[in-house]
LOTIVO-110561 format. One record per residue: residue in three letters; z negated, y, x negated of N, C-alpha, C in turn. Coordinates in Angstrom, 3 decimals. Atoms other than C-alpha are relative to their C-alpha. Example, Ala and Ser with C-alpha at 12.3 -4.5 7.8 and 13.67 -1.06 7.14 Angstrom:
residuo,nz,ny,nx,caz,cay,cax,cz,cy,cx
ALA,0.000,-1.190,-0.890,-7.800,-4.500,-12.300,0.000,1.200,-0.900;
SER,0.060,-1.190,0.820,-7.140,-1.060,-13.670,-0.730,1.090,0.770;
END
This chain:
residuo,nz,ny,nx,caz,cay,cax,cz,cy,cx
UNK,1.189,0.847,-0.115,49.046,-3.818,-36.262,0.222,-1.040,1.101;
UNK,-0.066,1.041,-1.029,48.926,-7.144,-34.409,-0.991,0.319,1.116;
UNK,0.856,-0.333,-1.127,47.403,-6.933,-30.967,-1.351,-0.710,-0.084;
UNK,1.305,0.651,0.108,44.679,-9.486,-31.740,-0.913,0.754,-0.969;
UNK,0.792,-0.820,0.926,43.544,-7.354,-34.704,-0.487,1.267,0.693;
UNK,0.371,-1.220,-0.718,43.574,-4.240,-32.539,-1.078,-0.279,1.042;
UNK,0.983,0.360,-1.019,41.631,-6.011,-29.818,-1.392,-0.114,-0.599;
UNK,1.320,0.130,0.631,38.828,-6.876,-32.212,-0.564,1.357,-0.405;
UNK,0.476,-1.354,0.305,38.645,-3.249,-33.326,-0.584,0.664,1.240;
UNK,0.482,-0.576,-1.259,38.273,-2.181,-29.699,-1.343,-0.618,0.377;
UNK,1.234,0.682,-0.381,35.585,-4.798,-29.037,-1.151,0.362,-0.944;
UNK,1.013,-0.480,0.944,33.711,-3.761,-32.198,-0.516,1.376,0.425;
UNK,0.362,-1.366,-0.417,33.759,-0.159,-30.997,-0.882,-0.031,1.245;
UNK,0.798,0.100,-1.219,32.401,-1.146,-27.566,-1.399,-0.538,-0.299;
UNK,1.321,0.503,0.391,29.584,-3.137,-29.174,-0.821,1.114,-0.636;
UNK,0.712,-1.118,0.616,28.694,-0.087,-31.242,-0.457,1.004,1.057;
UNK,0.403,-0.888,-1.102,28.645,2.020,-28.047,-1.259,-0.530,0.677;
UNK,1.197,0.592,-0.587,26.124,-0.406,-26.557,-1.214,0.241,-0.888;
UNK,1.129,-0.155,0.924,23.933,-0.265,-29.666,-0.473,1.451,-0.069;
UNK,0.376,-1.408,0.111,24.033,3.525,-29.852,-0.761,0.485,1.224;
UNK,0.638,-0.452,-1.236,22.926,3.874,-26.233,-1.266,-0.782,0.341;
UNK,1.143,0.836,-0.380,20.302,1.113,-26.161,-1.337,0.698,-0.249;
UNK,1.272,-0.673,0.289,17.557,3.159,-27.836,-0.295,1.057,1.053;
UNK,0.195,-1.032,-1.000,18.078,5.979,-25.365,-0.382,-0.559,1.351;
UNK,0.330,0.563,-1.310,18.027,3.765,-22.286,-1.403,-0.599,-0.008;
UNK,1.354,0.543,0.086,14.835,2.112,-23.530,-1.045,1.102,0.153;
UNK,0.955,-1.108,-0.117,13.151,5.510,-23.750,-0.060,0.552,1.416;
UNK,-0.044,-0.530,-1.363,14.207,6.396,-20.205,0.093,1.510,0.053;
UNK,0.007,-1.461,0.076,14.678,9.992,-21.331,1.180,0.638,0.724;
UNK,-1.201,-0.558,-0.628,18.171,10.450,-19.851,0.783,-1.146,0.638;
UNK,-0.729,1.083,-0.674,19.965,8.297,-17.239,1.390,-0.261,-0.575;
UNK,-1.352,0.183,0.522,23.272,8.824,-19.052,0.056,-1.073,-1.085;
UNK,-0.004,1.085,0.992,22.216,6.396,-21.791,0.314,-1.337,0.668;
UNK,-0.245,1.254,-0.713,22.109,3.532,-19.304,1.410,-0.011,0.579;
UNK,-1.357,-0.084,-0.554,25.327,4.738,-17.668,1.037,-0.350,-1.064;
UNK,-0.975,0.254,1.054,27.238,4.771,-20.960,-0.103,-1.422,-0.539;
UNK,0.211,1.381,0.416,25.711,1.443,-21.946,0.734,-0.959,0.940;
UNK,-0.644,0.869,-0.984,26.964,-0.140,-18.729,1.523,0.159,-0.010;
UNK,-1.447,-0.190,0.120,30.421,1.400,-19.128,0.536,-0.851,-1.152;
UNK,-0.429,0.829,1.126,30.666,-0.322,-22.521,0.016,-1.478,0.378;
UNK,0.005,1.397,-0.472,29.716,-3.625,-20.856,1.234,-0.267,0.854;
UNK,-1.150,0.202,-0.887,32.364,-3.194,-18.156,1.311,-0.018,-0.783;
UNK,-1.229,-0.034,0.790,35.022,-2.289,-20.708,0.145,-1.269,-0.834;
UNK,-0.050,1.251,0.760,34.113,-5.324,-22.803,0.477,-1.142,0.882;
UNK,-0.417,1.056,-0.915,34.455,-7.611,-19.801,1.472,0.155,0.374;
UNK,-1.395,-0.244,-0.346,37.752,-5.970,-18.864,0.922,-0.400,-1.148;
UNK,-0.823,0.359,1.154,39.108,-6.389,-22.393,0.104,-1.515,-0.153;
UNK,-0.023,1.459,0.110,38.128,-10.057,-22.491,0.886,-0.626,1.067;
UNK,-0.793,0.544,-1.097,39.815,-10.615,-19.141,1.490,0.287,-0.174;
UNK,-1.401,-0.416,0.038,43.035,-8.763,-19.913,0.717,-0.374,-1.294;
UNK,-0.647,0.311,1.275,43.672,-9.519,-23.586,0.004,-1.497,-0.230;
UNK,-0.019,1.461,0.085,44.332,-13.188,-23.003,0.764,-0.439,-1.253;
UNK,-0.663,0.536,1.174,45.217,-15.163,-26.109,-0.436,0.628,-1.297;
UNK,0.429,-0.656,1.230,43.620,-12.772,-28.580,-1.392,-0.460,-0.431;
UNK,1.274,0.654,0.322,40.227,-14.540,-28.446,0.105,-1.450,0.465;
UNK,-0.019,1.385,-0.438,39.577,-18.242,-28.136,-0.406,-0.126,1.460;
UNK,0.251,0.127,-1.438,39.522,-19.423,-24.522,-1.460,-0.300,0.300;
UNK,1.395,0.365,-0.256,36.101,-21.032,-24.712,-0.926,1.167,-0.314;
UNK,0.841,-1.150,0.362,34.580,-18.028,-26.500,0.134,1.105,1.031;
UNK,-0.207,-1.056,-0.992,36.157,-15.581,-24.054,-0.720,-0.326,1.297;
UNK,0.652,0.413,-1.247,34.863,-17.576,-21.074,-1.515,0.143,-0.116;
UNK,1.453,-0.069,0.170,31.332,-17.822,-22.467,-0.496,1.437,-0.093;
UNK,0.456,-1.382,0.161,31.085,-14.176,-23.492,0.203,0.803,1.289;
UNK,-0.170,-0.682,-1.294,32.521,-12.958,-20.171,-1.161,-0.318,0.925;
UNK,1.117,0.406,-0.848,29.813,-14.942,-18.393,-1.286,0.709,-0.416;
UNK,1.235,-0.624,0.484,27.046,-13.528,-20.596,0.005,1.514,0.228;
UNK,-0.054,-1.440,-0.254,28.250,-9.928,-20.285,-0.078,0.300,1.504;
UNK,0.181,-0.154,-1.445,28.459,-10.406,-16.512,-1.489,-0.049,0.343;
UNK,1.462,0.065,-0.195,24.787,-11.435,-16.609,-0.658,1.304,-0.416;
UNK,0.582,-1.249,0.491,23.970,-8.336,-18.644,0.293,1.149,0.973;
UNK,-0.309,-1.007,-1.008,25.757,-6.189,-16.072,-0.900,-0.116,1.214;
UNK,0.859,0.226,-1.165,23.677,-7.758,-13.311,-1.428,0.465,-0.260;
UNK,1.405,-0.333,0.245,20.307,-7.215,-15.002,-0.197,1.496,-0.232;
UNK,0.122,-1.449,0.183,21.067,-3.551,-15.761,0.438,0.787,1.234;
UNK,-0.535,-0.687,-1.175,22.628,-2.759,-12.358,-1.035,0.677,0.885;
UNK,0.975,-0.625,-0.908,19.546,-2.159,-10.153,-0.625,1.276,-0.558;
UNK,0.586,-1.205,0.599,18.027,0.335,-12.600,0.990,1.156,0.050;
UNK,-1.023,-1.063,-0.051,21.307,2.265,-12.774,0.185,0.503,1.428;
UNK,-0.150,-0.417,-1.398,21.654,2.271,-8.971,-1.119,0.962,0.401;
UNK,1.127,-0.863,-0.353,18.197,3.805,-8.644,0.018,1.305,-0.795;
UNK,-0.216,-1.251,0.726,18.977,6.328,-11.383,0.860,0.948,0.832;
UNK,-0.922,-0.816,-0.793,21.867,7.546,-9.243,-0.682,0.484,1.265;
UNK,0.669,-0.351,-1.250,19.795,7.493,-6.073,-1.021,1.113,-0.221;
UNK,1.029,-1.013,0.267,16.935,9.474,-7.584,0.639,1.331,-0.380;
UNK,-0.675,-1.223,0.409,19.350,11.967,-9.145,0.594,0.759,1.181;
UNK,-0.726,-0.644,-1.093,21.278,12.637,-5.931,-0.872,0.274,1.217;
UNK,0.797,-0.079,-1.211,18.422,12.389,-3.454,-0.434,1.431,0.287;
UNK,0.422,-1.380,-0.215,17.253,15.965,-3.985,1.099,0.816,0.680;
UNK,-1.109,-0.710,-0.638,20.726,17.204,-3.010,0.090,-0.350,1.484;
UNK,-0.028,0.392,-1.406,20.682,15.181,0.202,-1.174,0.622,0.758;
UNK,1.206,-0.523,-0.645,17.166,16.373,0.954,0.179,1.457,0.423;
UNK,-0.208,-1.414,-0.299,18.291,20.008,0.895,0.743,0.216,1.315;
UNK,-0.785,-0.135,-1.229,20.594,19.360,3.865,-0.804,-0.341,1.258;
UNK,0.840,0.342,-1.150,17.734,18.208,6.091,-0.715,1.243,0.526;
UNK,0.860,-1.073,-0.522,15.776,20.515,8.425,-1.324,0.025,-0.763;
UNK,1.228,-0.173,0.780,12.576,21.870,6.871,-1.051,-1.070,0.286;
UNK,1.014,1.038,-0.264,10.233,19.415,8.703,0.379,-1.355,-0.614;
UNK,-0.447,1.277,0.552,12.358,16.456,7.600,-0.054,0.000,-1.526;
UNK,0.110,-0.082,1.450,12.424,17.702,3.994,-1.408,-0.366,-0.452;
UNK,1.384,0.335,0.317,8.651,17.412,4.011,-0.264,-1.485,0.257;
UNK,0.290,1.376,-0.408,8.619,14.066,5.814,0.673,-1.038,-0.894;
UNK,-0.716,0.965,0.832,11.122,12.444,3.434,-0.687,-0.219,-1.337;
UNK,0.686,0.083,1.291,8.751,12.970,0.485,-0.495,-1.379,-0.374;
UNK,0.494,1.335,0.363,7.058,9.545,0.627,1.120,-0.976,-0.380;
UNK,-1.107,0.891,0.325,10.431,7.802,0.584,0.552,0.320,-1.389;
UNK,-0.477,-0.390,1.322,11.597,9.786,-2.445,-0.965,-0.477,-1.084;
UNK,1.002,0.486,0.957,8.342,8.935,-4.222,0.110,-1.511,-0.174;
UNK,-0.134,1.445,0.075,8.883,5.276,-3.376,1.212,-0.384,-0.860;
UNK,-1.177,0.289,0.815,12.373,5.360,-4.928,-0.303,0.173,-1.488;
UNK,0.384,-0.210,1.396,10.931,6.777,-8.146,-0.841,-1.174,-0.495;
UNK,0.822,1.150,0.357,8.355,3.975,-8.151,0.861,-1.244,-0.202;
UNK,-0.889,1.154,0.134,11.048,1.344,-7.573,0.832,0.096,-1.280;
UNK,-0.773,-0.195,1.226,13.095,2.844,-10.411,-0.835,-0.419,-1.211;
UNK,0.877,0.382,1.105,10.123,2.431,-12.750,-0.127,-1.519,-0.086;
UNK,0.100,1.462,-0.018,9.754,-1.204,-11.668,1.282,-0.650,-0.518;
UNK,-1.269,0.589,0.422,13.462,-1.912,-12.160,0.221,0.187,-1.495;
UNK,-0.121,-0.218,1.442,13.400,-0.355,-15.619,-0.879,-0.993,-0.762;
UNK,0.891,0.956,0.652,10.427,-2.552,-16.521,0.627,-1.385,-0.037;
UNK,-0.644,1.311,-0.058,12.289,-5.668,-15.369,1.228,-0.050,-0.909;
UNK,-1.190,-0.038,0.857,15.465,-4.597,-17.159,-0.391,-0.096,-1.473;
UNK,0.412,0.016,1.402,13.646,-3.958,-20.430,-0.550,-1.365,-0.409;
UNK,0.469,1.359,0.293,12.003,-7.379,-20.182,1.181,-0.912,-0.335;
UNK,-1.198,0.789,0.282,15.501,-8.895,-20.089,0.611,0.397,-1.349;
UNK,-0.549,-0.454,1.280,16.612,-6.753,-23.048,-0.867,-0.428,-1.178;
UNK,0.882,0.536,1.041,13.630,-8.132,-24.982,0.058,-1.530,-0.075;
UNK,-0.031,1.461,-0.090,14.563,-11.718,-24.138,0.830,-0.611,-1.127;
UNK,-0.795,0.730,0.989,15.938,-14.348,-26.498,1.466,-0.060,0.422;
UNK,-1.379,0.096,-0.478,19.019,-14.576,-24.294,0.790,1.253,-0.389;
UNK,-0.694,-1.241,0.340,19.898,-10.919,-24.834,0.210,0.128,-1.504;
UNK,-0.139,-0.099,1.451,19.195,-10.933,-28.560,1.035,-0.996,-0.516;
UNK,-0.983,0.990,0.404,21.230,-14.108,-28.861,1.418,0.419,0.335;
UNK,-1.325,-0.463,-0.402,24.148,-12.589,-26.969,0.555,0.997,-1.015;
UNK,-0.497,-1.009,0.935,24.399,-9.563,-29.248,0.247,-0.589,-1.387;
UNK,-0.179,0.606,1.318,23.928,-11.642,-32.400,1.251,-0.878,-0.035;
UNK,-1.160,0.893,-0.042,26.527,-14.232,-31.355,1.302,0.788,0.122;
UNK,-1.201,-0.808,-0.207,28.998,-11.590,-30.217,0.372,0.736,-1.288;
UNK,-0.260,-0.702,1.259,28.651,-9.573,-33.416,0.536,-0.962,-1.051;
UNK,-0.448,0.992,0.988,29.031,-12.699,-35.538,1.410,-0.463,0.303;
UNK,-1.342,0.448,-0.380,32.090,-13.776,-33.560,1.047,1.031,-0.418;
UNK,-0.958,-1.052,0.339,33.802,-10.428,-34.044,0.140,0.175,-1.512;
UNK,-0.023,-0.207,1.456,32.874,-10.276,-37.749,0.629,-1.162,-0.752;
UNK,-0.426,1.175,0.767,33.777,-13.820,-38.750,1.281,-0.623,0.515;
UNK,-1.197,0.629,-0.561,36.625,-14.796,-36.420,1.216,0.835,-0.368;
UNK,-1.129,-0.791,0.489,39.413,-13.305,-38.514,1.307,-0.791,-0.070;
UNK,-1.213,0.806,0.039,41.896,-16.120,-38.130,1.017,0.532,0.985;
UNK,-1.064,-0.472,-0.878,45.236,-15.319,-36.595,0.013,-0.802,1.297;
UNK,-0.102,0.686,-1.270,45.537,-16.094,-32.923,1.288,-0.794,0.062;
UNK,-1.203,0.814,-0.152,48.000,-18.820,-32.014,0.864,0.460,1.166;
UNK,-0.778,-0.512,-1.117,49.176,-16.854,-28.997,1.226,0.755,-0.503;
UNK,-1.216,-0.734,0.373,52.778,-15.653,-29.283,-0.163,1.486,0.275;
UNK,0.195,-1.395,-0.361,51.728,-12.445,-27.555,-0.804,0.732,-1.063;
UNK,0.877,-0.645,0.972,49.071,-11.747,-30.200,0.754,0.444,-1.250;
UNK,-0.738,-0.335,1.203,51.726,-11.562,-32.941,0.888,1.223,0.164;
UNK,-0.850,-1.161,-0.262,53.610,-8.704,-31.297,-0.750,1.267,-0.399;
UNK,0.670,-1.269,0.316,52.892,-5.154,-32.542,-0.718,0.562,1.217;
UNK,0.926,-0.345,-1.077,50.105,-3.622,-30.510,0.596,0.956,1.024;
UNK,-0.467,-0.974,-0.976,52.017,-0.736,-28.937,0.886,-0.644,1.061;
UNK,-0.852,0.677,-0.979,54.564,-3.034,-27.294,-0.847,-0.742,1.026;
UNK,0.867,0.741,-0.908,51.787,-5.177,-25.831,-0.816,0.957,0.865;
UNK,0.765,-0.987,-0.759,49.715,-2.156,-24.806,0.838,0.561,1.141;
UNK,-0.873,-0.536,-1.046,52.664,-0.703,-22.898,0.226,-1.031,1.090;
UNK,-0.180,1.067,-0.991,53.223,-4.057,-21.217,-1.227,-0.139,0.883;
UNK,1.241,0.083,-0.774,49.567,-4.307,-20.160,-0.128,1.176,0.972;
UNK,0.183,-1.205,-0.816,49.522,-0.729,-18.876,1.008,0.036,1.144;
UNK,-1.002,0.027,-1.082,52.794,-1.065,-16.932,-0.420,-0.977,1.094;
UNK,0.413,1.012,-0.973,51.486,-4.217,-15.267,-1.173,0.490,0.843;
UNK,1.162,-0.522,-0.729,48.167,-2.596,-14.349,0.389,1.151,0.912;
UNK,-0.462,-1.135,-0.809,49.929,0.534,-13.085,0.722,-0.484,1.256;
UNK,-0.725,0.537,-1.153,52.241,-1.469,-10.834,-0.973,-0.634,1.002;
UNK,1.006,0.588,-0.885,49.203,-3.312,-9.455,-0.691,1.084,0.828;
UNK,0.627,-1.109,-0.727,47.569,-0.003,-8.523,0.938,0.525,1.084;
UNK,-0.957,-0.514,-0.991,50.735,1.241,-6.793,0.164,-0.973,1.159;
UNK,-0.223,1.003,-1.046,51.285,-2.014,-4.913,-1.196,-0.081,0.945;
UNK,1.199,0.098,-0.830,47.706,-2.218,-3.702,-0.225,1.285,0.781;
UNK,0.228,-1.271,-0.681,47.412,1.481,-2.895,0.949,0.218,1.153;
UNK,-0.989,-0.181,-1.063,50.599,1.495,-0.838,-0.276,-0.904,1.194;
UNK,0.284,0.926,-1.100,49.306,-1.413,1.235,-1.177,0.457,0.870;
UNK,1.184,-0.449,-0.725,46.197,0.488,2.373,0.403,0.929,1.134;
UNK,-0.264,-0.785,-1.206,46.361,1.918,5.901,-1.319,0.577,0.502;
UNK,1.248,-0.520,-0.568,43.851,3.890,7.992,-0.920,-1.091,0.546;
UNK,0.820,1.093,-0.528,42.667,0.523,9.357,-0.528,-0.933,-1.084;
UNK,0.451,0.877,1.086,42.053,-1.047,5.932,-1.514,0.110,-0.173;
UNK,1.449,0.047,0.163,38.488,-2.072,5.168,-0.437,0.718,-1.277;
UNK,0.567,-0.572,1.207,36.186,-0.509,2.628,0.158,-0.924,-1.192;
UNK,-0.162,0.960,1.092,36.496,-3.703,0.593,1.361,0.146,-0.667;
UNK,-1.338,-0.190,0.554,40.204,-3.014,0.151,0.035,1.207,-0.935;
UNK,0.070,-1.174,0.869,39.488,0.426,-1.264,-0.807,-0.299,-1.261;
UNK,0.814,0.360,1.162,36.832,-1.041,-3.543,0.825,-0.818,-0.993;
UNK,-0.868,0.781,0.877,39.373,-3.526,-4.906,0.981,0.913,-0.722;
UNK,-0.899,-0.954,0.645,41.795,-0.680,-5.557,-0.737,0.782,-1.077;
UNK,0.788,-0.714,1.002,39.025,1.173,-7.352,-0.134,-0.827,-1.283;
UNK,0.107,0.857,1.186,38.546,-1.804,-9.679,1.334,-0.083,-0.736;
UNK,-1.314,-0.016,0.639,42.290,-1.911,-10.302,0.216,1.283,-0.796;
UNK,-0.127,-1.293,0.689,42.191,1.778,-11.211,-0.838,0.017,-1.274;
UNK,0.837,0.059,1.200,39.328,1.139,-13.630,0.684,-0.800,-1.099;
UNK,-0.683,0.812,0.998,41.294,-1.599,-15.367,1.135,0.781,-0.653;
UNK,-1.077,-0.827,0.541,44.261,0.749,-15.749,-0.559,1.095,-0.898;
UNK,0.603,-1.082,0.779,42.042,3.585,-16.976,-0.523,-0.522,-1.344;
UNK,0.522,0.559,1.248,40.346,1.346,-19.547,1.130,-0.270,-0.993;
UNK,-1.125,0.286,0.887,43.689,0.202,-20.943,0.569,1.276,-0.604;
UNK,-0.550,-1.259,0.495,44.964,3.753,-21.219,-0.933,0.642,-1.024;
UNK,0.959,-0.574,0.951,41.789,4.828,-22.994,-0.101,-0.841,-1.273;
UNK,0.024,0.857,1.183,41.755,1.799,-25.317,1.117,0.390,-0.979;
UNK,-1.193,-0.144,0.834,45.262,2.578,-26.583,0.550,1.427,-0.033;
UNK,-0.526,-1.365,-0.130,45.540,6.337,-26.080,0.484,0.557,-1.332;
UNK,-0.426,-0.535,1.296,45.892,6.974,-29.827,1.416,-0.413,-0.371;
UNK,-1.363,0.457,0.286,49.251,5.165,-29.748,1.059,0.887,0.653;
UNK,-0.943,-0.795,-0.782,50.846,7.763,-27.455,-0.254,1.493,-0.221;
UNK,0.201,-1.446,0.140,51.389,11.546,-27.523,-1.232,0.459,0.781;
UNK,1.313,-0.320,-0.564,47.959,13.035,-26.834,0.102,0.759,1.316;
UNK,-0.094,-0.822,-1.208,49.003,15.630,-24.253,0.531,-0.806,1.181;
UNK,-0.620,0.777,-1.075,51.121,13.172,-22.258,-0.990,-0.985,0.617;
UNK,0.905,1.008,-0.561,48.550,10.419,-21.917,-1.231,0.660,0.609;
UNK,1.127,-0.723,-0.592,45.765,12.934,-21.280,0.332,0.451,1.420;
UNK,-0.405,-0.445,-1.331,47.725,14.281,-18.317,0.044,-1.159,0.997;
UNK,-0.074,1.153,-0.902,48.351,10.824,-16.854,-1.390,-0.529,0.326;
UNK,1.378,0.408,-0.271,44.684,9.896,-17.220,-0.637,0.958,0.997;
UNK,0.552,-0.988,-0.932,43.808,13.126,-15.381,0.468,-0.268,1.426;
UNK,-0.505,0.345,-1.338,46.072,12.148,-12.448,-0.753,-1.212,0.554;
UNK,0.702,1.209,-0.425,44.425,8.736,-12.319,-1.449,0.313,0.351;
UNK,1.403,-0.333,-0.235,40.947,10.247,-12.505,-0.210,0.649,1.362;
UNK,0.119,-0.621,-1.318,41.559,12.321,-9.365,-0.056,-1.065,1.092;
UNK,0.033,1.104,-0.964,42.310,9.124,-7.440,-1.306,-0.770,-0.131;
UNK,1.262,0.710,0.210,39.305,7.391,-9.002,-1.184,0.761,0.587;
UNK,1.103,-0.800,-0.539,37.030,10.257,-7.992,-0.126,-0.201,1.506;
UNK,0.035,0.210,-1.452,38.003,9.846,-4.346,-0.535,-1.389,0.334;
UNK,0.438,1.367,-0.260,37.549,6.068,-4.427,-1.463,-0.191,-0.381;
UNK,1.388,0.116,0.434,34.286,6.380,-6.346,-0.957,0.681,0.955;
UNK,0.861,-0.710,-0.947,32.838,8.958,-3.949,-0.159,-0.805,1.295;
UNK,0.072,0.834,-1.209,33.696,6.726,-0.999,-0.897,-1.220,-0.230;
UNK,0.787,1.209,0.272,32.213,3.613,-2.628,-1.468,0.334,-0.223;
UNK,1.395,-0.379,0.249,29.076,5.425,-3.784,-0.750,0.196,1.305;
UNK,0.683,-0.221,-1.285,28.276,6.534,-0.234,-0.176,-1.299,0.765;
UNK,0.109,1.293,-0.668,28.971,3.063,1.104,-1.173,-0.798,-0.566;
UNK,1.082,0.729,0.659,26.614,1.497,-1.436,-1.348,0.643,0.315;
UNK,1.260,-0.689,-0.243,23.957,4.150,-0.907,-0.489,-0.190,1.434;
UNK,0.411,0.287,-1.378,23.975,3.555,2.849,-0.671,-1.364,0.079;
UNK,0.612,1.322,0.008,23.274,-0.121,2.262,-1.340,0.010,-0.700;
UNK,1.254,-0.084,0.734,20.593,0.721,-0.286,-1.070,0.720,0.803;
UNK,0.958,-0.738,-0.825,18.985,3.146,2.141,-0.705,-0.953,0.962;
UNK,0.595,0.994,-0.898,18.445,0.328,4.650,-0.902,-0.966,-0.778;
UNK,0.743,0.984,0.801,17.285,-2.046,1.911,-1.344,0.562,-0.451;
UNK,1.249,-0.559,0.513,14.693,0.273,0.391,-0.926,0.470,1.116;
UNK,0.854,-0.326,-1.142,13.477,1.408,3.794,-0.782,-1.229,0.452;
UNK,0.673,1.244,-0.372,12.711,-2.214,4.654,-1.058,-0.383,-1.034;
UNK,0.959,0.324,1.043,11.022,-2.774,1.301,-1.243,0.887,0.091;
UNK,1.123,-0.918,-0.073,8.887,0.316,1.633,-0.867,-0.319,1.214;
UNK,0.745,0.303,-1.222,7.919,-0.610,5.192,-0.825,-1.265,-0.139;
UNK,0.753,1.244,0.209,6.782,-4.035,3.973,-1.183,0.195,-0.949;
UNK,1.047,-0.223,0.992,4.542,-2.503,1.305,-1.009,1.060,0.418;
UNK,0.898,-1.079,-0.402,3.096,0.651,2.843,0.296,0.389,1.446;
UNK,-0.213,-0.500,-1.351,2.699,2.302,6.240,0.948,1.199,-0.053;
UNK,-1.005,-1.061,-0.019,5.698,4.508,7.022,-0.082,0.704,1.343;
UNK,0.136,-0.753,-1.246,5.378,7.268,9.598,1.338,0.114,0.711;
UNK,-1.216,-0.199,-0.790,7.846,7.871,12.392,0.782,1.199,-0.513;
UNK,-0.675,-1.188,0.520,8.601,11.272,10.864,0.828,-0.327,-1.244;
UNK,-0.750,0.394,1.196,9.609,9.697,7.577,1.227,-0.828,0.371;
UNK,-1.143,0.797,-0.445,11.827,7.154,9.331,1.082,0.885,0.615;
UNK,-0.963,-0.931,-0.594,13.453,9.979,11.280,0.742,0.773,-1.091;
UNK,-0.628,-0.711,1.108,14.095,11.866,8.037,0.990,-0.903,-0.739;
UNK,-0.915,0.958,0.638,15.647,8.727,6.518,1.275,-0.135,0.823;
UNK,-1.182,0.027,-0.865,17.978,8.545,9.519,0.877,1.225,-0.241;
UNK,-0.759,-1.212,0.294,18.971,12.112,8.709,0.810,-0.135,-1.276;
UNK,-0.729,0.260,1.240,19.911,11.090,5.158,1.181,-0.928,0.269;
UNK,-1.075,0.944,-0.328,21.951,8.198,6.588,1.167,0.719,0.672;
UNK,-1.055,-0.764,-0.675,23.861,10.624,8.813,0.814,0.807,-1.007;
UNK,-0.690,-0.767,1.042,24.682,12.811,5.808,0.921,-0.911,-0.811;
UNK,-0.802,0.929,0.785,25.898,9.794,3.826,1.220,-0.493,0.769;
UNK,-1.133,0.476,-0.813,28.066,8.520,6.696,1.057,1.091,0.137;
UNK,-0.964,-1.098,-0.136,29.645,11.937,7.184,0.799,0.184,-1.291;
UNK,-0.695,-0.162,1.277,30.452,12.230,3.487,0.937,-1.181,-0.260;
UNK,-0.841,1.184,0.192,31.748,8.650,3.311,1.272,0.107,0.825;
UNK,-1.160,-0.091,-0.885,34.057,9.227,6.281,0.960,1.094,-0.450;
UNK,-0.868,-1.090,0.474,35.338,12.480,4.798,0.815,-0.456,-1.217;
UNK,-0.740,0.499,1.165,36.241,10.803,1.516,1.030,-1.050,0.416;
UNK,-0.970,1.003,-0.477,37.882,7.932,3.392,1.211,0.680,0.607;
UNK,-1.114,-0.709,-0.632,39.990,10.374,5.391,0.885,0.686,-1.038;
UNK,-0.778,-0.680,1.029,41.070,12.106,2.182,0.749,-0.923,-0.930;
UNK,-0.631,0.937,0.922,42.267,8.937,0.486,1.524,0.077,0.045;
UNK,-1.458,0.062,-0.123,45.830,8.994,1.840,0.664,1.139,-0.766;
UNK,-0.580,-1.132,0.725,46.539,12.477,0.490,-0.176,-0.158,-1.504;
UNK,0.255,0.140,1.428,44.940,11.711,-2.860,0.911,-1.060,-0.614;
UNK,-0.878,1.026,0.541,46.931,8.502,-3.298,1.443,0.473,0.002;
UNK,-1.368,-0.521,-0.059,50.141,10.237,-2.215,0.278,0.907,-1.197;
UNK,-0.160,-0.854,1.174,49.594,12.776,-4.995,0.168,-0.852,-1.266;
UNK,-0.092,0.883,1.158,49.067,9.983,-7.509,1.356,-0.699,-0.051;
UNK,-1.240,0.780,-0.114,52.201,8.169,-6.283,1.242,0.885,0.050;
UNK,-1.152,-0.897,-0.001,54.501,11.202,-6.624,1.071,-0.500,-0.970;
UNK,-1.102,0.481,0.842,57.920,10.447,-8.084,-0.064,0.588,-1.409;
UNK,0.100,-0.619,1.331,57.307,12.902,-10.946,-1.007,-0.744,-0.866;
UNK,1.008,0.745,0.753,54.185,10.987,-11.942,0.519,-1.384,-0.377;
UNK,-0.561,1.319,0.305,55.977,7.643,-11.720,0.987,0.099,-1.163;
UNK,-0.969,-0.207,1.080,58.704,9.010,-13.978,-0.724,0.168,-1.330;
UNK,0.776,-0.188,1.227,56.086,10.096,-16.522,-0.567,-1.320,-0.504;
UNK,0.537,1.302,0.391,54.481,6.652,-16.498,1.100,-0.862,-0.617;
UNK,-1.093,0.830,0.500,57.831,4.916,-16.962,0.437,0.472,-1.389;
UNK,-0.472,-0.549,1.278,58.824,7.234,-19.810,-0.992,-0.304,-1.127;
UNK,1.005,0.158,1.057,55.544,6.951,-21.727,-0.227,-1.454,-0.359;
UNK,0.308,1.411,0.241,55.073,3.207,-21.340,1.227,-0.878,0.165;
UNK,-1.231,0.774,-0.084,58.656,2.025,-21.550,-0.076,-1.189,-0.942;
UNK,0.027,1.238,0.793,59.442,-1.345,-23.082,0.188,0.319,-1.486;
END
């Protein structure tokens, strides 16, 4: 199969993932609907960015911009889903008086989540959103002409291996450059590199021996878990300050509640620092010579 044909199959599948999850996220019955919906958006954007030459340049640029907008309008609701889900766990680590005092803040987060969902659903009911899905579906269904890119004419497995090798080398190069003094932004960039590699491996996993690629994805996932845990705590610390200010501007907040919020911040900082300290060991495991040999063997030219 030509790589441009395969790319359209992948993009069709991602569009179907969005459609299957949209009804669930609209109901608000389970946060995983919105999570899976957003993963499909991110994978679509990643595919458009990495599969250069398999879609028209103007179309790719326009659709990347529109899917970036869709990611932005669904982001705040997802962030609050995560916050509300994890907040009860953080609350358990507080002293009993603080567990009681943090209640108003937790209630405020639930209220904000409801507001963000309302705003998100308004965007999903907009002409812009309906137009995006209609235009994207029509583009994938009707644009069956062969790409003029030389790369697009190569059989898909050769191109997939090339993409994956390139993404893998980027992860190694960036990860090896990170020191104990590197900023959180550097780790966040590495996390995005890991996502791009993971998406490629998942897009094309059916082209490779199932057990082999499953094992390599598992190694990558361990590194992603560390980077994700670190980034989540970093983001949640910033959100804690943001929502504390918002709540204080809308309602009267007691000193006891503010003290309890400080306790949550301490928990988040401790966890963030622990994950940051564990990065070097986790990356060293990922960068083992045995793993590099497996990558080279599976994705050889």
